[in-house]
NUNU-783414 format. One record per residue (C-alpha): x, y negated, z; residue number from 1. Coordinates in Angstrom, 3 decimals. Layout:
<pts>
<pt <X, Y, Z>, NUM>
...
</pts>
This chain:
<pts>
<pt <88.954, -78.693, 85.729>, 1>
<pt <89.306, -76.719, 88.959>, 2>
<pt <86.456, -75.281, 91.023>, 3>
<pt <86.930, -77.863, 93.737>, 4>
<pt <85.610, -81.163, 95.017>, 5>
<pt <87.891, -83.895, 96.298>, 6>
<pt <86.272, -85.897, 99.098>, 7>
<pt <87.924, -89.104, 100.290>, 8>
<pt <87.328, -89.599, 104.016>, 9>
<pt <87.562, -93.219, 105.177>, 10>
<pt <86.433, -94.233, 108.630>, 11>
<pt <84.795, -97.460, 107.416>, 12>
<pt <82.901, -95.868, 104.514>, 13>
<pt <80.178, -93.614, 105.946>, 14>
<pt <82.430, -90.618, 106.741>, 15>
<pt <79.588, -88.533, 108.212>, 16>
<pt <77.417, -88.963, 105.134>, 17>
<pt <80.439, -88.483, 102.894>, 18>
<pt <81.373, -85.114, 104.372>, 19>
<pt <77.740, -83.988, 104.415>, 20>
<pt <77.234, -84.899, 100.754>, 21>
<pt <80.539, -83.390, 99.639>, 22>
<pt <79.807, -80.156, 101.528>, 23>
<pt <76.354, -80.032, 99.930>, 24>
<pt <77.876, -80.466, 96.483>, 25>
<pt <80.488, -77.799, 97.168>, 26>
<pt <77.698, -75.396, 98.083>, 27>
<pt <75.623, -76.315, 95.014>, 28>
<pt <78.508, -75.804, 92.589>, 29>
<pt <80.244, -72.973, 94.499>, 30>
<pt <83.401, -75.059, 94.872>, 31>
<pt <86.160, -75.343, 97.395>, 32>
<pt <86.296, -78.641, 99.242>, 33>
<pt <89.369, -80.762, 99.851>, 34>
<pt <89.016, -83.453, 102.477>, 35>
<pt <91.600, -86.177, 101.977>, 36>
<pt <91.677, -88.642, 104.838>, 37>
<pt <92.934, -91.901, 103.397>, 38>
<pt <94.201, -94.228, 106.124>, 39>
<pt <97.426, -96.235, 105.719>, 40>
<pt <97.333, -97.502, 109.326>, 41>
<pt <100.271, -95.404, 110.497>, 42>
<pt <102.197, -96.450, 107.409>, 43>
<pt <101.629, -100.119, 108.245>, 44>
<pt <102.895, -99.524, 111.759>, 45>
<pt <105.994, -97.708, 110.576>, 46>
<pt <106.753, -100.548, 108.190>, 47>
<pt <106.249, -103.167, 110.887>, 48>
<pt <108.952, -105.763, 111.358>, 49>
<pt <108.678, -105.106, 115.085>, 50>
<pt <110.838, -102.030, 115.518>, 51>
<pt <110.231, -100.620, 118.977>, 52>
<pt <109.490, -97.389, 120.745>, 53>
<pt <105.967, -98.597, 121.472>, 54>
<pt <105.211, -99.172, 117.798>, 55>
<pt <106.615, -95.774, 116.819>, 56>
<pt <104.590, -94.110, 119.564>, 57>
<pt <101.453, -95.906, 118.410>, 58>
<pt <102.038, -94.734, 114.842>, 59>
<pt <102.379, -91.162, 116.080>, 60>
<pt <99.178, -91.483, 118.126>, 61>
<pt <97.341, -92.718, 115.040>, 62>
<pt <98.647, -89.805, 112.976>, 63>
<pt <97.537, -87.273, 115.597>, 64>
<pt <94.110, -88.902, 115.800>, 65>
<pt <93.799, -88.658, 112.013>, 66>
<pt <94.524, -84.936, 112.149>, 67>
<pt <91.915, -84.389, 114.873>, 68>
<pt <89.247, -86.344, 113.015>, 69>
<pt <89.923, -84.457, 109.810>, 70>
<pt <89.787, -81.075, 111.520>, 71>
<pt <86.438, -81.972, 113.102>, 72>
<pt <84.987, -82.810, 109.709>, 73>
<pt <86.511, -79.679, 108.185>, 74>
<pt <84.843, -77.614, 110.903>, 75>
<pt <81.463, -79.053, 109.928>, 76>
<pt <81.955, -77.926, 106.323>, 77>
<pt <83.370, -74.524, 107.268>, 78>
<pt <80.294, -73.866, 109.389>, 79>
<pt <78.302, -73.970, 106.130>, 80>
<pt <80.509, -71.298, 104.548>, 81>
<pt <82.552, -73.781, 102.499>, 82>
<pt <86.244, -73.110, 101.894>, 83>
<pt <87.985, -76.283, 103.059>, 84>
<pt <91.472, -77.736, 102.702>, 85>
<pt <92.591, -80.891, 104.476>, 86>
<pt <95.243, -83.513, 103.881>, 87>
<pt <96.091, -86.971, 105.195>, 88>
<pt <97.270, -89.754, 102.893>, 89>
<pt <98.974, -92.806, 104.364>, 90>
<pt <100.044, -94.062, 100.950>, 91>
<pt <99.368, -97.528, 99.608>, 92>
<pt <97.663, -98.648, 97.448>, 93>
<pt <94.832, -96.310, 98.428>, 94>
<pt <93.446, -96.036, 94.888>, 95>
<pt <96.802, -94.956, 93.466>, 96>
<pt <97.076, -92.135, 95.998>, 97>
<pt <93.555, -90.920, 95.163>, 98>
<pt <94.180, -91.028, 91.420>, 99>
<pt <97.452, -89.128, 91.835>, 100>
<pt <95.756, -86.362, 93.811>, 101>
<pt <92.853, -86.185, 91.356>, 102>
<pt <95.305, -85.732, 88.481>, 103>
<pt <96.922, -82.827, 90.316>, 104>
<pt <93.702, -81.147, 91.399>, 105>
<pt <91.413, -81.938, 88.433>, 106>
<pt <88.301, -81.566, 90.603>, 107>
<pt <84.712, -81.358, 89.430>, 108>
<pt <83.940, -84.545, 91.384>, 109>
<pt <85.836, -87.140, 93.364>, 110>
<pt <83.473, -88.123, 96.188>, 111>
<pt <83.991, -91.374, 98.075>, 112>
<pt <81.972, -93.555, 100.412>, 113>
<pt <81.374, -97.144, 99.413>, 114>
<pt <80.167, -100.345, 101.065>, 115>
<pt <79.207, -103.818, 99.936>, 116>
<pt <82.102, -105.767, 98.435>, 117>
<pt <82.442, -109.516, 98.811>, 118>
<pt <82.770, -111.781, 95.800>, 119>
<pt <86.426, -112.323, 96.719>, 120>
<pt <87.083, -108.580, 96.683>, 121>
<pt <85.413, -108.213, 93.317>, 122>
<pt <87.319, -111.173, 91.891>, 123>
<pt <90.750, -110.112, 93.115>, 124>
<pt <90.318, -106.340, 92.640>, 125>
<pt <91.535, -105.584, 96.175>, 126>
<pt <88.787, -102.988, 96.660>, 127>
<pt <89.860, -99.443, 95.865>, 128>
<pt <86.428, -98.702, 94.371>, 129>
<pt <86.960, -101.028, 91.412>, 130>
<pt <90.397, -99.575, 90.767>, 131>
<pt <89.052, -96.027, 90.831>, 132>
<pt <86.293, -96.877, 88.350>, 133>
<pt <88.964, -98.197, 86.010>, 134>
<pt <91.585, -95.489, 86.536>, 135>
<pt <89.895, -92.128, 87.089>, 136>
<pt <88.863, -89.717, 84.364>, 137>
<pt <87.161, -87.318, 86.790>, 138>
<pt <83.446, -87.915, 87.543>, 139>
<pt <83.344, -90.303, 90.493>, 140>
<pt <80.560, -89.940, 93.073>, 141>
<pt <79.982, -92.904, 95.398>, 142>
<pt <78.107, -92.064, 98.602>, 143>
<pt <75.790, -94.580, 100.237>, 144>
<pt <74.123, -94.255, 103.650>, 145>
<pt <70.677, -93.475, 102.233>, 146>
<pt <69.300, -89.981, 102.930>, 147>
<pt <68.342, -87.678, 100.079>, 148>
<pt <64.833, -86.331, 99.599>, 149>
<pt <64.188, -82.598, 99.296>, 150>
<pt <63.259, -83.031, 95.626>, 151>
<pt <65.557, -85.906, 94.625>, 152>
<pt <64.937, -88.229, 91.708>, 153>
<pt <68.032, -88.587, 89.538>, 154>
<pt <68.088, -91.567, 87.185>, 155>
<pt <70.265, -91.357, 84.076>, 156>
<pt <71.127, -94.852, 82.847>, 157>
<pt <71.594, -94.527, 79.092>, 158>
<pt <72.067, -96.772, 76.088>, 159>
<pt <71.188, -94.842, 72.932>, 160>
<pt <71.920, -97.891, 70.770>, 161>
<pt <75.578, -97.556, 71.824>, 162>
<pt <75.946, -101.194, 72.778>, 163>
<pt <79.124, -102.663, 74.262>, 164>
<pt <81.256, -100.207, 72.269>, 165>
<pt <79.879, -97.264, 74.222>, 166>
<pt <80.463, -93.937, 72.423>, 167>
<pt <77.410, -91.814, 71.662>, 168>
<pt <78.885, -88.817, 73.486>, 169>
<pt <78.861, -90.703, 76.794>, 170>
<pt <75.051, -90.786, 76.956>, 171>
<pt <74.993, -87.033, 76.474>, 172>
<pt <77.502, -86.545, 79.289>, 173>
<pt <75.350, -88.715, 81.561>, 174>
<pt <72.257, -86.632, 80.843>, 175>
<pt <74.138, -83.331, 81.111>, 176>
<pt <75.520, -84.300, 84.523>, 177>
<pt <72.120, -85.392, 85.806>, 178>
<pt <70.335, -82.346, 84.429>, 179>
<pt <72.908, -79.954, 85.891>, 180>
<pt <72.480, -81.446, 89.326>, 181>
<pt <68.680, -81.608, 89.102>, 182>
<pt <68.449, -77.939, 88.110>, 183>
<pt <70.641, -76.883, 91.030>, 184>
<pt <68.943, -78.910, 93.750>, 185>
<pt <65.310, -78.803, 92.626>, 186>
<pt <65.274, -82.455, 91.620>, 187>
<pt <63.934, -84.228, 88.569>, 188>
<pt <65.716, -86.259, 85.924>, 189>
<pt <64.409, -89.473, 84.370>, 190>
<pt <65.962, -91.741, 81.750>, 191>
<pt <66.227, -95.497, 82.041>, 192>
<pt <67.341, -97.836, 79.277>, 193>
<pt <67.447, -101.587, 79.682>, 194>
<pt <67.974, -104.014, 76.849>, 195>
<pt <68.579, -107.729, 76.608>, 196>
<pt <66.212, -109.602, 74.394>, 197>
<pt <67.484, -113.139, 73.899>, 198>
<pt <71.100, -112.244, 74.624>, 199>
<pt <71.159, -110.130, 71.486>, 200>
<pt <70.097, -112.988, 69.221>, 201>
<pt <73.455, -114.022, 67.850>, 202>
<pt <75.504, -113.817, 64.694>, 203>
<pt <75.221, -110.024, 64.564>, 204>
<pt <71.460, -110.107, 64.954>, 205>
<pt <70.997, -112.839, 62.396>, 206>
<pt <73.053, -110.898, 59.824>, 207>
<pt <70.789, -107.911, 60.406>, 208>
<pt <67.597, -109.850, 59.750>, 209>
<pt <68.662, -112.090, 56.827>, 210>
<pt <67.144, -113.375, 54.638>, 211>
<pt <63.988, -113.176, 56.767>, 212>
<pt <63.174, -116.045, 59.068>, 213>
<pt <61.543, -114.537, 62.131>, 214>
<pt <60.060, -116.205, 65.168>, 215>
<pt <61.614, -115.516, 68.541>, 216>
<pt <58.600, -113.377, 69.446>, 217>
<pt <58.888, -111.332, 66.269>, 218>
<pt <62.604, -110.892, 66.767>, 219>
<pt <62.053, -109.775, 70.365>, 220>
<pt <59.501, -107.232, 69.183>, 221>
<pt <61.829, -105.911, 66.495>, 222>
<pt <64.696, -105.498, 68.982>, 223>
<pt <62.389, -103.807, 71.496>, 224>
<pt <61.033, -101.394, 68.904>, 225>
<pt <64.477, -100.494, 67.574>, 226>
<pt <65.732, -99.757, 71.079>, 227>
<pt <62.616, -97.743, 71.876>, 228>
<pt <62.940, -95.663, 68.729>, 229>
<pt <66.555, -94.819, 69.570>, 230>
<pt <65.613, -93.985, 73.174>, 231>
<pt <62.693, -91.744, 72.184>, 232>
<pt <64.836, -89.919, 69.634>, 233>
<pt <67.535, -89.306, 72.227>, 234>
<pt <64.966, -88.084, 74.768>, 235>
<pt <63.439, -85.725, 72.197>, 236>
<pt <66.857, -84.284, 71.376>, 237>
<pt <67.259, -83.476, 75.063>, 238>
<pt <63.692, -82.185, 75.526>, 239>
<pt <62.861, -84.830, 78.115>, 240>
<pt <59.167, -85.516, 78.631>, 241>
<pt <57.928, -88.925, 77.515>, 242>
<pt <56.645, -89.648, 81.017>, 243>
<pt <60.222, -89.483, 82.321>, 244>
<pt <61.556, -92.018, 79.807>, 245>
<pt <61.620, -95.713, 80.712>, 246>
<pt <62.657, -98.827, 78.818>, 247>
<pt <62.738, -102.225, 80.488>, 248>
<pt <63.931, -105.645, 79.288>, 249>
<pt <66.680, -107.351, 81.257>, 250>
<pt <70.264, -107.022, 82.381>, 251>
<pt <71.217, -103.533, 83.475>, 252>
<pt <72.880, -104.703, 86.685>, 253>
<pt <69.565, -106.291, 87.706>, 254>
<pt <67.057, -103.799, 86.296>, 255>
<pt <68.811, -100.611, 87.415>, 256>
<pt <68.936, -101.325, 91.181>, 257>
<pt <65.331, -102.545, 91.188>, 258>
<pt <64.109, -99.478, 89.284>, 259>
<pt <66.074, -97.058, 91.489>, 260>
<pt <64.770, -98.668, 94.670>, 261>
<pt <61.183, -98.891, 93.474>, 262>
<pt <61.102, -95.236, 92.436>, 263>
<pt <62.990, -93.908, 95.462>, 264>
<pt <65.926, -92.558, 93.471>, 265>
<pt <68.567, -90.545, 95.303>, 266>
<pt <71.204, -90.834, 92.579>, 267>
<pt <71.950, -92.975, 89.544>, 268>
<pt <74.192, -91.452, 86.874>, 269>
<pt <75.879, -93.969, 84.626>, 270>
<pt <78.881, -94.300, 82.362>, 271>
<pt <81.991, -96.421, 82.548>, 272>
<pt <84.126, -97.425, 79.607>, 273>
<pt <87.815, -98.182, 79.913>, 274>
<pt <88.575, -101.604, 78.499>, 275>
<pt <91.697, -103.695, 78.268>, 276>
<pt <92.331, -107.397, 78.089>, 277>
<pt <91.028, -110.507, 79.798>, 278>
<pt <87.321, -109.689, 79.393>, 279>
<pt <87.601, -106.470, 81.355>, 280>
<pt <89.673, -108.052, 84.106>, 281>
<pt <87.301, -110.976, 84.548>, 282>
<pt <83.814, -109.453, 84.317>, 283>
<pt <84.422, -105.734, 84.697>, 284>
<pt <81.762, -103.394, 83.329>, 285>
<pt <78.156, -102.571, 84.121>, 286>
<pt <79.100, -99.821, 86.583>, 287>
<pt <81.134, -102.266, 88.632>, 288>
<pt <78.473, -104.965, 88.546>, 289>
<pt <75.736, -102.519, 89.591>, 290>
<pt <77.533, -100.616, 92.346>, 291>
<pt <76.979, -103.087, 95.184>, 292>
<pt <73.298, -103.557, 94.418>, 293>
<pt <72.287, -99.895, 94.256>, 294>
<pt <71.005, -98.531, 97.569>, 295>
<pt <71.376, -94.909, 96.453>, 296>
<pt <74.354, -92.759, 95.502>, 297>
<pt <76.063, -93.444, 92.183>, 298>
<pt <77.751, -90.904, 89.893>, 299>
<pt <80.037, -92.379, 87.251>, 300>
<pt <81.089, -90.318, 84.239>, 301>
<pt <83.569, -91.172, 81.522>, 302>
<pt <83.935, -90.615, 77.792>, 303>
<pt <86.032, -87.660, 76.672>, 304>
</pts>
């Protein structure tokens, strides 16, 4: 991992907030900053079926405008004492170009703005955000338009029961990332674990509780208590105060945005697991399902 942050500048994804957040992170972690302006417009024009001097001139105008915009943003970061490099990518698909650069640079974070995605975008995977969640191995920071507080609340979304094939080490990476940031910026870290009650009553659950015949209420209580015991043990291992540990019933993609909004969180740290096959392609993972509904920034970390 290099001492750098790769920030993806896109004109339709909060570029001002993106550069401000990336510059702030570079200062916090004493990193260099690379601003990569990703805009394939000039490439589209060059590949146009209409071959004319006017089209070529327009493509050149777009390229020059990209350079000017990027230099303006670089100047903002340099004014804060940040060492800045700039580059323009006109490559398509956008996600592939970002992944390729991340593999070369191995940055501490890839920082990218994000907006709401339509159901069609989510279903057809045309949005670069979904592809990056699936393809990157570098921690991926999505910037939203919401301002940060001076003492930000950072929510670590964990699952100490290791459901959905999640490795135990991933929870630790989530907490380590959140704690590192909180200690550097004067914020506070809290844990959130959500669990599904009725959804977990299936063949696996029934095998666990045989030969006992339990009522639905008793089974719910047993599941809740088992999850709580695992959560409290994990929190104790990480020396996290009980008042900063939360467990709520429900689907993560519904509970997490509501909790973050209600508590004024500035950042949610969560994990993403690489999956293959039809299930992954159809429903994605919790990170993908939660991204659109979170009003705050999102940091996604990956298993080793």
